[in-house]
PDB file of N, CA, C and O in Angstrom, chain B, residues numbered from 101:
ATOM      1  N   UNK B 101      32.497  38.777  19.731  1.00  0.00           N
ATOM      2  CA  UNK B 101      32.170  39.113  19.996  1.00  0.00           C
ATOM      3  C   UNK B 101      32.612  39.447  21.624  1.00  0.00           C
ATOM      4  O   UNK B 101      32.999  38.416  22.175  1.00  0.00           O
ATOM      5  N   UNK B 102      32.641  40.568  22.455  1.00  0.00           N
ATOM      6  CA  UNK B 102      33.250  41.144  23.815  1.00  0.00           C
ATOM      7  C   UNK B 102      32.297  39.959  24.418  1.00  0.00           C
ATOM      8  O   UNK B 102      31.382  39.214  24.065  1.00  0.00           O
ATOM      9  N   UNK B 103      33.166  40.290  25.644  1.00  0.00           N
ATOM     10  CA  UNK B 103      32.347  39.475  26.867  1.00  0.00           C
ATOM     11  C   UNK B 103      32.090  40.854  27.698  1.00  0.00           C
ATOM     12  O   UNK B 103      31.496  40.440  28.694  1.00  0.00           O
ATOM     13  N   UNK B 104      32.202  42.148  27.821  1.00  0.00           N
ATOM     14  CA  UNK B 104      32.027  43.102  28.433  1.00  0.00           C
ATOM     15  C   UNK B 104      30.121  42.805  27.549  1.00  0.00           C
ATOM     16  O   UNK B 104      29.524  42.409  26.548  1.00  0.00           O
ATOM     17  N   UNK B 105      29.928  43.670  29.605  1.00  0.00           N
ATOM     18  CA  UNK B 105      29.030  43.959  29.120  1.00  0.00           C
ATOM     19  C   UNK B 105      28.145  45.171  28.497  1.00  0.00           C
ATOM     20  O   UNK B 105      27.069  45.119  29.092  1.00  0.00           O
ATOM     21  N   UNK B 106      28.126  46.074  27.707  1.00  0.00           N
ATOM     22  CA  UNK B 106      27.333  47.443  27.512  1.00  0.00           C
ATOM     23  C   UNK B 106      26.773  47.882  27.576  1.00  0.00           C
ATOM     24  O   UNK B 106      25.739  47.674  26.941  1.00  0.00           O
ATOM     25  N   UNK B 107      26.904  48.829  28.338  1.00  0.00           N
ATOM     26  CA  UNK B 107      25.668  49.577  29.056  1.00  0.00           C
ATOM     27  C   UNK B 107      25.433  50.474  28.211  1.00  0.00           C
ATOM     28  O   UNK B 107      26.313  50.865  27.443  1.00  0.00           O
ATOM     29  N   UNK B 108      24.007  51.035  28.205  1.00  0.00           N
ATOM     30  CA  UNK B 108      23.337  52.043  27.404  1.00  0.00           C
ATOM     31  C   UNK B 108      22.823  53.089  28.593  1.00  0.00           C
ATOM     32  O   UNK B 108      22.301  52.641  29.614  1.00  0.00           O
ATOM     33  N   UNK B 109      22.933  53.936  28.470  1.00  0.00           N
ATOM     34  CA  UNK B 109      22.537  55.488  28.862  1.00  0.00           C
ATOM     35  C   UNK B 109      21.040  55.830  28.630  1.00  0.00           C
ATOM     36  O   UNK B 109      20.614  56.214  27.541  1.00  0.00           O
ATOM     37  N   UNK B 110      20.636  55.739  29.216  1.00  0.00           N
ATOM     38  CA  UNK B 110      19.105  56.570  28.713  1.00  0.00           C
ATOM     39  C   UNK B 110      18.757  57.972  29.626  1.00  0.00           C
ATOM     40  O   UNK B 110      18.497  58.234  30.801  1.00  0.00           O
ATOM     41  N   UNK B 111      18.920  58.711  28.325  1.00  0.00           N
ATOM     42  CA  UNK B 111      19.074  60.227  28.658  1.00  0.00           C
ATOM     43  C   UNK B 111      17.224  60.606  29.260  1.00  0.00           C
ATOM     44  O   UNK B 111      16.778  60.672  28.115  1.00  0.00           O
ATOM     45  N   UNK B 112      16.288  60.805  29.927  1.00  0.00           N
ATOM     46  CA  UNK B 112      15.797  61.640  30.503  1.00  0.00           C
ATOM     47  C   UNK B 112      15.745  62.862  29.989  1.00  0.00           C
ATOM     48  O   UNK B 112      16.521  63.739  30.368  1.00  0.00           O
ATOM     49  N   UNK B 113      14.702  63.091  28.944  1.00  0.00           N
ATOM     50  CA  UNK B 113      13.868  64.612  28.481  1.00  0.00           C
ATOM     51  C   UNK B 113      14.299  65.773  29.124  1.00  0.00           C
ATOM     52  O   UNK B 113      15.034  66.702  28.789  1.00  0.00           O
ATOM     53  N   UNK B 114      13.222  65.302  30.835  1.00  0.00           N
ATOM     54  CA  UNK B 114      13.767  66.697  31.703  1.00  0.00           C
ATOM     55  C   UNK B 114      15.128  67.302  31.870  1.00  0.00           C
ATOM     56  O   UNK B 114      15.410  68.497  31.786  1.00  0.00           O
ATOM     57  N   UNK B 115      16.285  65.850  32.230  1.00  0.00           N
ATOM     58  CA  UNK B 115      16.814  65.995  32.623  1.00  0.00           C
ATOM     59  C   UNK B 115      17.855  67.220  31.160  1.00  0.00           C
ATOM     60  O   UNK B 115      18.648  68.161  31.181  1.00  0.00           O
ATOM     61  N   UNK B 116      17.481  66.770  30.617  1.00  0.00           N
ATOM     62  CA  UNK B 116      18.476  67.781  28.502  1.00  0.00           C
ATOM     63  C   UNK B 116      17.645  68.840  29.201  1.00  0.00           C
ATOM     64  O   UNK B 116      18.474  69.701  29.498  1.00  0.00           O
ATOM     65  N   UNK B 117      16.270  69.304  29.690  1.00  0.00           N
ATOM     66  CA  UNK B 117      15.749  70.971  29.587  1.00  0.00           C
ATOM     67  C   UNK B 117      16.012  71.574  30.714  1.00  0.00           C
ATOM     68  O   UNK B 117      15.632  72.709  30.999  1.00  0.00           O
ATOM     69  N   UNK B 118      16.848  70.656  31.589  1.00  0.00           N
ATOM     70  CA  UNK B 118      17.283  71.147  33.049  1.00  0.00           C
ATOM     71  C   UNK B 118      18.602  71.555  32.457  1.00  0.00           C
ATOM     72  O   UNK B 118      18.930  72.726  32.649  1.00  0.00           O
ATOM     73  N   UNK B 119      19.327  70.867  31.841  1.00  0.00           N
ATOM     74  CA  UNK B 119      21.094  71.337  30.847  1.00  0.00           C
ATOM     75  C   UNK B 119      20.680  72.347  30.596  1.00  0.00           C
ATOM     76  O   UNK B 119      21.124  73.079  31.480  1.00  0.00           O
ATOM     77  N   UNK B 120      19.960  73.046  29.801  1.00  0.00           N
ATOM     78  CA  UNK B 120      19.416  73.828  29.419  1.00  0.00           C
ATOM     79  C   UNK B 120      18.924  75.085  29.904  1.00  0.00           C
ATOM     80  O   UNK B 120      19.116  76.219  29.464  1.00  0.00           O
ATOM     81  N   UNK B 121      18.164  74.633  31.024  1.00  0.00           N
ATOM     82  CA  UNK B 121      17.966  76.233  32.031  1.00  0.00           C
ATOM     83  C   UNK B 121      20.050  76.480  32.595  1.00  0.00           C
ATOM     84  O   UNK B 121      20.959  77.294  32.431  1.00  0.00           O
ATOM     85  N   UNK B 122      19.824  75.304  33.202  1.00  0.00           N
ATOM     86  CA  UNK B 122      21.443  75.802  34.055  1.00  0.00           C
ATOM     87  C   UNK B 122      22.465  76.671  33.149  1.00  0.00           C
ATOM     88  O   UNK B 122      23.098  77.583  33.682  1.00  0.00           O
ATOM     89  N   UNK B 123      22.660  76.301  31.404  1.00  0.00           N
ATOM     90  CA  UNK B 123      23.098  77.028  30.487  1.00  0.00           C
ATOM     91  C   UNK B 123      22.482  78.392  30.231  1.00  0.00           C
ATOM     92  O   UNK B 123      23.014  79.245  29.520  1.00  0.00           O
ATOM     93  N   UNK B 124      21.355  78.532  30.842  1.00  0.00           N
ATOM     94  CA  UNK B 124      20.880  79.801  30.046  1.00  0.00           C
ATOM     95  C   UNK B 124      20.689  80.193  28.606  1.00  0.00           C
ATOM     96  O   UNK B 124      20.701  81.306  28.081  1.00  0.00           O
ATOM     97  N   UNK B 125      20.398  78.234  27.791  1.00  0.00           N
ATOM     98  CA  UNK B 125      20.834  78.391  26.542  1.00  0.00           C
ATOM     99  C   UNK B 125      19.362  79.215  26.278  1.00  0.00           C
ATOM    100  O   UNK B 125      18.426  79.612  26.973  1.00  0.00           O
ATOM    101  N   UNK B 126      19.862  79.225  24.395  1.00  0.00           N
ATOM    102  CA  UNK B 126      18.670  80.358  23.969  1.00  0.00           C
ATOM    103  C   UNK B 126      18.632  78.232  22.714  1.00  0.00           C
ATOM    104  O   UNK B 126      19.425  77.471  22.159  1.00  0.00           O
ATOM    105  N   UNK B 127      17.171  78.363  22.980  1.00  0.00           N
ATOM    106  CA  UNK B 127      16.069  77.067  22.407  1.00  0.00           C
ATOM    107  C   UNK B 127      15.373  77.930  21.259  1.00  0.00           C
ATOM    108  O   UNK B 127      14.847  79.043  21.277  1.00  0.00           O
ATOM    109  N   UNK B 128      15.575  76.976  20.247  1.00  0.00           N
ATOM    110  CA  UNK B 128      14.635  76.615  19.284  1.00  0.00           C
ATOM    111  C   UNK B 128      13.119  75.648  19.503  1.00  0.00           C
ATOM    112  O   UNK B 128      13.269  74.485  19.877  1.00  0.00           O
ATOM    113  N   UNK B 129      11.806  76.129  19.278  1.00  0.00           N
ATOM    114  CA  UNK B 129      11.128  75.624  19.860  1.00  0.00           C
ATOM    115  C   UNK B 129      10.136  75.135  18.047  1.00  0.00           C
ATOM    116  O   UNK B 129       9.571  75.947  17.315  1.00  0.00           O
ATOM    117  N   UNK B 130      10.210  74.174  17.905  1.00  0.00           N
ATOM    118  CA  UNK B 130       8.780  73.475  16.903  1.00  0.00           C
ATOM    119  C   UNK B 130       7.962  73.094  16.892  1.00  0.00           C
ATOM    120  O   UNK B 130       7.674  71.932  17.178  1.00  0.00           O
ATOM    121  N   UNK B 131       6.804  74.541  16.318  1.00  0.00           N
ATOM    122  CA  UNK B 131       5.536  74.386  17.049  1.00  0.00           C
ATOM    123  C   UNK B 131       4.571  72.884  16.689  1.00  0.00           C
ATOM    124  O   UNK B 131       4.955  72.476  15.594  1.00  0.00           O
ATOM    125  N   UNK B 132       3.819  72.258  17.079  1.00  0.00           N
ATOM    126  CA  UNK B 132       2.820  70.833  16.443  1.00  0.00           C
ATOM    127  C   UNK B 132       1.677  72.073  15.510  1.00  0.00           C
ATOM    128  O   UNK B 132       0.892  73.009  15.662  1.00  0.00           O
ATOM    129  N   UNK B 133       2.411  71.098  14.409  1.00  0.00           N
ATOM    130  CA  UNK B 133       0.837  71.832  13.087  1.00  0.00           C
ATOM    131  C   UNK B 133       0.960  72.545  13.063  1.00  0.00           C
ATOM    132  O   UNK B 133      -0.054  73.230  12.931  1.00  0.00           O
ATOM    133  N   UNK B 134       1.964  73.100  13.134  1.00  0.00           N
ATOM    134  CA  UNK B 134       2.363  74.997  12.874  1.00  0.00           C
ATOM    135  C   UNK B 134       3.663  74.575  12.381  1.00  0.00           C
ATOM    136  O   UNK B 134       4.353  75.404  12.974  1.00  0.00           O
ATOM    137  N   UNK B 135       4.789  73.611  11.469  1.00  0.00           N
ATOM    138  CA  UNK B 135       5.447  73.296  10.080  1.00  0.00           C
ATOM    139  C   UNK B 135       6.530  74.599  10.220  1.00  0.00           C
ATOM    140  O   UNK B 135       7.712  74.690  10.552  1.00  0.00           O
ATOM    141  N   UNK B 136       5.625  75.423   9.845  1.00  0.00           N
ATOM    142  CA  UNK B 136       5.783  76.670   9.693  1.00  0.00           C
ATOM    143  C   UNK B 136       6.728  77.761  10.427  1.00  0.00           C
ATOM    144  O   UNK B 136       7.300  78.799  10.095  1.00  0.00           O
ATOM    145  N   UNK B 137       6.640  77.255  11.186  1.00  0.00           N
ATOM    146  CA  UNK B 137       6.591  78.392  12.619  1.00  0.00           C
ATOM    147  C   UNK B 137       7.734  77.903  13.970  1.00  0.00           C
ATOM    148  O   UNK B 137       7.579  76.895  14.658  1.00  0.00           O
ATOM    149  N   UNK B 138       8.707  78.760  14.088  1.00  0.00           N
ATOM    150  CA  UNK B 138       9.448  78.492  15.313  1.00  0.00           C
ATOM    151  C   UNK B 138       9.058  79.969  16.176  1.00  0.00           C
ATOM    152  O   UNK B 138       8.724  81.087  15.787  1.00  0.00           O
ATOM    153  N   UNK B 139       9.244  79.466  17.315  1.00  0.00           N
ATOM    154  CA  UNK B 139       9.612  79.967  18.799  1.00  0.00           C
ATOM    155  C   UNK B 139      11.353  80.153  19.041  1.00  0.00           C
ATOM    156  O   UNK B 139      12.149  79.219  18.943  1.00  0.00           O
ATOM    157  N   UNK B 140      11.525  80.815  19.196  1.00  0.00           N
ATOM    158  CA  UNK B 140      13.431  81.036  20.221  1.00  0.00           C
ATOM    159  C   UNK B 140      13.373  82.191  20.555  1.00  0.00           C
ATOM    160  O   UNK B 140      13.152  83.236  19.943  1.00  0.00           O
ATOM    161  N   UNK B 141      13.698  81.816  22.107  1.00  0.00           N
ATOM    162  CA  UNK B 141      14.680  82.354  23.407  1.00  0.00           C
ATOM    163  C   UNK B 141      15.336  81.624  24.316  1.00  0.00           C
ATOM    164  O   UNK B 141      15.950  80.581  24.089  1.00  0.00           O
ATOM    165  N   UNK B 142      15.174  82.320  25.640  1.00  0.00           N
ATOM    166  CA  UNK B 142      16.192  81.562  26.570  1.00  0.00           C
ATOM    167  C   UNK B 142      15.087  80.743  27.688  1.00  0.00           C
ATOM    168  O   UNK B 142      13.894  80.670  27.984  1.00  0.00           O
ATOM    169  N   UNK B 143      16.037  80.364  27.942  1.00  0.00           N
ATOM    170  CA  UNK B 143      15.053  78.809  28.249  1.00  0.00           C
ATOM    171  C   UNK B 143      15.330  79.076  30.420  1.00  0.00           C
ATOM    172  O   UNK B 143      16.205  78.670  31.185  1.00  0.00           O
ATOM    173  N   UNK B 144      14.319  79.762  30.587  1.00  0.00           N
ATOM    174  CA  UNK B 144      14.037  80.254  32.250  1.00  0.00           C
ATOM    175  C   UNK B 144      12.980  79.272  32.980  1.00  0.00           C
ATOM    176  O   UNK B 144      12.633  79.113  34.151  1.00  0.00           O
ATOM    177  N   UNK B 145      12.789  78.951  32.301  1.00  0.00           N
ATOM    178  CA  UNK B 145      11.631  77.768  33.152  1.00  0.00           C
ATOM    179  C   UNK B 145      10.900  76.497  32.408  1.00  0.00           C
ATOM    180  O   UNK B 145      10.764  76.423  31.187  1.00  0.00           O
ATOM    181  N   UNK B 146      10.415  75.422  33.434  1.00  0.00           N
ATOM    182  CA  UNK B 146       9.778  73.601  32.814  1.00  0.00           C
ATOM    183  C   UNK B 146       9.268  73.143  33.805  1.00  0.00           C
ATOM    184  O   UNK B 146       9.540  73.258  35.000  1.00  0.00           O
ATOM    185  N   UNK B 147       8.389  72.528  33.186  1.00  0.00           N
ATOM    186  CA  UNK B 147       7.588  71.623  34.150  1.00  0.00           C
ATOM    187  C   UNK B 147       7.408  70.191  34.553  1.00  0.00           C
ATOM    188  O   UNK B 147       8.383  69.857  35.225  1.00  0.00           O
ATOM    189  N   UNK B 148       6.829  69.530  34.457  1.00  0.00           N
ATOM    190  CA  UNK B 148       7.074  68.229  34.472  1.00  0.00           C
ATOM    191  C   UNK B 148       6.417  67.226  33.635  1.00  0.00           C
ATOM    192  O   UNK B 148       6.635  66.037  33.405  1.00  0.00           O
ATOM    193  N   UNK B 149       4.951  68.659  32.993  1.00  0.00           N
ATOM    194  CA  UNK B 149       4.550  68.053  31.318  1.00  0.00           C
ATOM    195  C   UNK B 149       5.082  69.495  30.298  1.00  0.00           C
ATOM    196  O   UNK B 149       4.395  69.887  29.355  1.00  0.00           O
ATOM    197  N   UNK B 150       5.923  69.914  30.552  1.00  0.00           N
ATOM    198  CA  UNK B 150       6.859  69.983  29.391  1.00  0.00           C
ATOM    199  C   UNK B 150       7.116  71.415  29.050  1.00  0.00           C
ATOM    200  O   UNK B 150       8.011  71.975  28.417  1.00  0.00           O
ATOM    201  N   UNK B 151       5.754  71.940  29.840  1.00  0.00           N
ATOM    202  CA  UNK B 151       5.461  73.049  29.435  1.00  0.00           C
ATOM    203  C   UNK B 151       6.449  74.231  29.713  1.00  0.00           C
ATOM    204  O   UNK B 151       6.813  74.265  30.889  1.00  0.00           O
ATOM    205  N   UNK B 152       7.007  75.281  28.851  1.00  0.00           N
ATOM    206  CA  UNK B 152       8.396  75.709  28.325  1.00  0.00           C
ATOM    207  C   UNK B 152       8.393  76.732  28.702  1.00  0.00           C
ATOM    208  O   UNK B 152       7.273  77.000  28.267  1.00  0.00           O
ATOM    209  N   UNK B 153       8.891  78.189  29.477  1.00  0.00           N
ATOM    210  CA  UNK B 153       8.297  79.295  29.804  1.00  0.00           C
ATOM    211  C   UNK B 153      10.053  79.619  29.090  1.00  0.00           C
ATOM    212  O   UNK B 153      11.071  79.011  29.420  1.00  0.00           O
ATOM    213  N   UNK B 154       9.912  81.127  27.710  1.00  0.00           N
ATOM    214  CA  UNK B 154      10.857  81.467  27.266  1.00  0.00           C
ATOM    215  C   UNK B 154      11.130  83.522  27.462  1.00  0.00           C
ATOM    216  O   UNK B 154      10.570  84.615  27.380  1.00  0.00           O
ATOM    217  N   UNK B 155      11.934  83.082  27.648  1.00  0.00           N
ATOM    218  CA  UNK B 155      12.923  85.090  27.766  1.00  0.00           C
ATOM    219  C   UNK B 155      13.046  85.251  26.101  1.00  0.00           C
ATOM    220  O   UNK B 155      13.433  84.618  25.119  1.00  0.00           O
ATOM    221  N   UNK B 156      12.385  86.672  26.506  1.00  0.00           N
ATOM    222  CA  UNK B 156      13.934  87.622  25.032  1.00  0.00           C
ATOM    223  C   UNK B 156      12.446  86.210  23.552  1.00  0.00           C
ATOM    224  O   UNK B 156      12.975  85.575  22.639  1.00  0.00           O
ATOM    225  N   UNK B 157      11.182  86.151  23.737  1.00  0.00           N
ATOM    226  CA  UNK B 157      11.440  85.049  22.851  1.00  0.00           C
ATOM    227  C   UNK B 157      10.871  86.031  21.146  1.00  0.00           C
ATOM    228  O   UNK B 157      10.217  87.074  21.161  1.00  0.00           O
ATOM    229  N   UNK B 158      11.334  85.345  19.938  1.00  0.00           N
ATOM    230  CA  UNK B 158      11.283  85.193  19.021  1.00  0.00           C
ATOM    231  C   UNK B 158      10.640  84.059  18.055  1.00  0.00           C
ATOM    232  O   UNK B 158      10.942  82.868  17.981  1.00  0.00           O
ATOM    233  N   UNK B 159       9.840  84.656  17.470  1.00  0.00           N
ATOM    234  CA  UNK B 159       8.708  84.308  16.404  1.00  0.00           C
ATOM    235  C   UNK B 159       9.065  84.168  14.823  1.00  0.00           C
ATOM    236  O   UNK B 159       8.790  85.044  14.003  1.00  0.00           O
ATOM    237  N   UNK B 160       9.721  82.939  14.508  1.00  0.00           N
ATOM    238  CA  UNK B 160       9.968  83.144  12.859  1.00  0.00           C
ATOM    239  C   UNK B 160       8.720  82.083  12.465  1.00  0.00           C
ATOM    240  O   UNK B 160       8.121  81.060  12.796  1.00  0.00           O
ATOM    241  N   UNK B 161       8.823  83.149  11.507  1.00  0.00           N
ATOM    242  CA  UNK B 161       8.277  82.130  10.337  1.00  0.00           C
ATOM    243  C   UNK B 161       8.647  82.564   9.217  1.00  0.00           C
ATOM    244  O   UNK B 161       8.379  83.697   8.819  1.00  0.00           O
ATOM    245  N   UNK B 162       9.303  81.720   8.578  1.00  0.00           N
ATOM    246  CA  UNK B 162      10.450  81.875   6.723  1.00  0.00           C
ATOM    247  C   UNK B 162      10.738  82.559   7.527  1.00  0.00           C
ATOM    248  O   UNK B 162      10.579  82.400   8.738  1.00  0.00           O
ATOM    249  N   UNK B 163      11.545  84.049   6.583  1.00  0.00           N
ATOM    250  CA  UNK B 163      11.907  84.849   6.592  1.00  0.00           C
ATOM    251  C   UNK B 163      11.735  86.314   8.096  1.00  0.00           C
ATOM    252  O   UNK B 163      12.683  86.903   8.615  1.00  0.00           O
ATOM    253  N   UNK B 164      10.350  86.494   8.393  1.00  0.00           N
ATOM    254  CA  UNK B 164       9.477  87.205   8.921  1.00  0.00           C
ATOM    255  C   UNK B 164      10.436  86.689  11.055  1.00  0.00           C
ATOM    256  O   UNK B 164      10.738  85.615  11.575  1.00  0.00           O
ATOM    257  N   UNK B 165      10.508  87.758  11.400  1.00  0.00           N
ATOM    258  CA  UNK B 165      10.352  87.995  12.382  1.00  0.00           C
ATOM    259  C   UNK B 165       9.522  88.742  13.691  1.00  0.00           C
ATOM    260  O   UNK B 165       9.504  89.947  13.441  1.00  0.00           O
ATOM    261  N   UNK B 166       9.176  88.604  14.341  1.00  0.00           N
ATOM    262  CA  UNK B 166       8.443  89.372  15.361  1.00  0.00           C
ATOM    263  C   UNK B 166       8.852  89.030  17.165  1.00  0.00           C
ATOM    264  O   UNK B 166       8.951  87.956  17.759  1.00  0.00           O
ATOM    265  N   UNK B 167       8.982  90.146  17.541  1.00  0.00           N
ATOM    266  CA  UNK B 167       9.166  89.840  19.099  1.00  0.00           C
ATOM    267  C   UNK B 167       8.111  89.973  19.855  1.00  0.00           C
ATOM    268  O   UNK B 167       7.231  90.830  19.780  1.00  0.00           O
ATOM    269  N   UNK B 168       8.294  88.512  21.081  1.00  0.00           N
ATOM    270  CA  UNK B 168       7.125  88.142  22.010  1.00  0.00           C
ATOM    271  C   UNK B 168       8.063  89.149  23.578  1.00  0.00           C
ATOM    272  O   UNK B 168       7.894  90.274  24.047  1.00  0.00           O
ATOM    273  N   UNK B 169       8.470  88.658  23.724  1.00  0.00           N
ATOM    274  CA  UNK B 169       9.193  88.856  24.947  1.00  0.00           C
ATOM    275  C   UNK B 169       8.872  87.775  26.040  1.00  0.00           C
ATOM    276  O   UNK B 169       9.407  86.681  25.855  1.00  0.00           O
ATOM    277  N   UNK B 170       8.336  87.870  26.788  1.00  0.00           N
ATOM    278  CA  UNK B 170       8.052  86.461  27.221  1.00  0.00           C
ATOM    279  C   UNK B 170       7.202  85.310  27.115  1.00  0.00           C
ATOM    280  O   UNK B 170       6.445  85.132  26.162  1.00  0.00           O
ATOM    281  N   UNK B 171       7.289  84.744  27.818  1.00  0.00           N
ATOM    282  CA  UNK B 171       6.281  83.643  26.785  1.00  0.00           C
ATOM    283  C   UNK B 171       6.278  82.427  27.414  1.00  0.00           C
ATOM    284  O   UNK B 171       7.241  82.108  28.112  1.00  0.00           O
ATOM    285  N   UNK B 172       4.532  81.081  27.145  1.00  0.00           N
ATOM    286  CA  UNK B 172       4.838  80.305  27.714  1.00  0.00           C
ATOM    287  C   UNK B 172       4.259  79.322  27.009  1.00  0.00           C
ATOM    288  O   UNK B 172       3.035  79.296  26.879  1.00  0.00           O
ATOM    289  N   UNK B 173       5.185  78.248  26.382  1.00  0.00           N
ATOM    290  CA  UNK B 173       4.635  77.709  25.767  1.00  0.00           C
ATOM    291  C   UNK B 173       3.868  75.909  26.322  1.00  0.00           C
ATOM    292  O   UNK B 173       4.466  75.193  27.124  1.00  0.00           O
ATOM    293  N   UNK B 174       3.044  75.666  25.933  1.00  0.00           N
ATOM    294  CA  UNK B 174       2.197  74.522  26.390  1.00  0.00           C
ATOM    295  C   UNK B 174       2.482  73.538  25.750  1.00  0.00           C
ATOM    296  O   UNK B 174       2.201  73.318  24.572  1.00  0.00           O
ATOM    297  N   UNK B 175       3.302  72.603  26.787  1.00  0.00           N
ATOM    298  CA  UNK B 175       4.244  71.103  26.182  1.00  0.00           C
ATOM    299  C   UNK B 175       2.962  70.715  24.942  1.00  0.00           C
ATOM    300  O   UNK B 175       2.999  70.967  23.737  1.00  0.00           O
ATOM    301  N   UNK B 176       2.244  70.261  25.464  1.00  0.00           N
ATOM    302  CA  UNK B 176       1.503  69.809  24.463  1.00  0.00           C
ATOM    303  C   UNK B 176       0.884  70.044  22.339  1.00  0.00           C
ATOM    304  O   UNK B 176       0.242  69.425  21.490  1.00  0.00           O
ATOM    305  N   UNK B 177       1.750  71.500  22.512  1.00  0.00           N
ATOM    306  CA  UNK B 177       1.928  71.995  21.355  1.00  0.00           C
ATOM    307  C   UNK B 177       3.535  72.024  20.834  1.00  0.00           C
ATOM    308  O   UNK B 177       3.993  72.733  19.938  1.00  0.00           O
ATOM    309  N   UNK B 178       4.175  71.143  21.580  1.00  0.00           N
ATOM    310  CA  UNK B 178       5.816  71.554  21.073  1.00  0.00           C
ATOM    311  C   UNK B 178       6.020  70.283  21.246  1.00  0.00           C
ATOM    312  O   UNK B 178       5.953  69.497  22.191  1.00  0.00           O
ATOM    313  N   UNK B 179       6.466  70.207  19.358  1.00  0.00           N
ATOM    314  CA  UNK B 179       7.062  68.950  18.634  1.00  0.00           C
ATOM    315  C   UNK B 179       9.001  68.859  19.390  1.00  0.00           C
ATOM    316  O   UNK B 179       9.365  68.087  20.277  1.00  0.00           O
ATOM    317  N   UNK B 180       9.905  69.931  18.643  1.00  0.00           N
ATOM    318  CA  UNK B 180      11.297  69.504  19.253  1.00  0.00           C
ATOM    319  C   UNK B 180      11.486  71.139  20.210  1.00  0.00           C
ATOM    320  O   UNK B 180      10.736  72.084  20.456  1.00  0.00           O
ATOM    321  N   UNK B 181      12.587  70.866  20.456  1.00  0.00           N
ATOM    322  CA  UNK B 181      13.611  71.954  21.611  1.00  0.00           C
ATOM    323  C   UNK B 181      14.701  71.596  21.597  1.00  0.00           C
ATOM    324  O   UNK B 181      15.471  70.890  22.248  1.00  0.00           O
ATOM    325  N   UNK B 182      14.662  72.370  20.484  1.00  0.00           N
ATOM    326  CA  UNK B 182      17.004  72.429  20.150  1.00  0.00           C
ATOM    327  C   UNK B 182      17.910  73.780  20.769  1.00  0.00           C
ATOM    328  O   UNK B 182      17.526  74.932  20.969  1.00  0.00           O
ATOM    329  N   UNK B 183      19.475  73.056  21.018  1.00  0.00           N
ATOM    330  CA  UNK B 183      19.438  74.309  22.210  1.00  0.00           C
ATOM    331  C   UNK B 183      20.443  75.596  20.404  1.00  0.00           C
ATOM    332  O   UNK B 183      20.951  75.424  19.296  1.00  0.00           O
ATOM    333  N   UNK B 184      20.273  76.145  20.892  1.00  0.00           N
ATOM    334  CA  UNK B 184      20.723  77.300  19.710  1.00  0.00           C
ATOM    335  C   UNK B 184      22.594  78.025  20.464  1.00  0.00           C
ATOM    336  O   UNK B 184      23.524  78.336  19.719  1.00  0.00           O
ATOM    337  N   UNK B 185      22.619  78.066  21.186  1.00  0.00           N
ATOM    338  CA  UNK B 185      23.762  77.895  21.756  1.00  0.00           C
ATOM    339  C   UNK B 185      24.764  77.495  21.207  1.00  0.00           C
ATOM    340  O   UNK B 185      25.808  77.366  21.845  1.00  0.00           O
TER     341      UNK B 185
END
């Protein structure tokens, strides 16, 4: 065993979202209690409650896609945010 201390870096969720925002990343959002529906778009804003604003958003249900445009998703409805870029 090594005598060196291993440091663990804690990744703060807000910092991950901020990185997506800086990169103008296309993200996919999984919705809470709607496991068959995803929202995909460019992250343009968020707040401390994890409410997010997406531009050029598309609602994806199975094989069906529907253009939404600009949308604000309440943080309580978000299960997962994934970088698609």
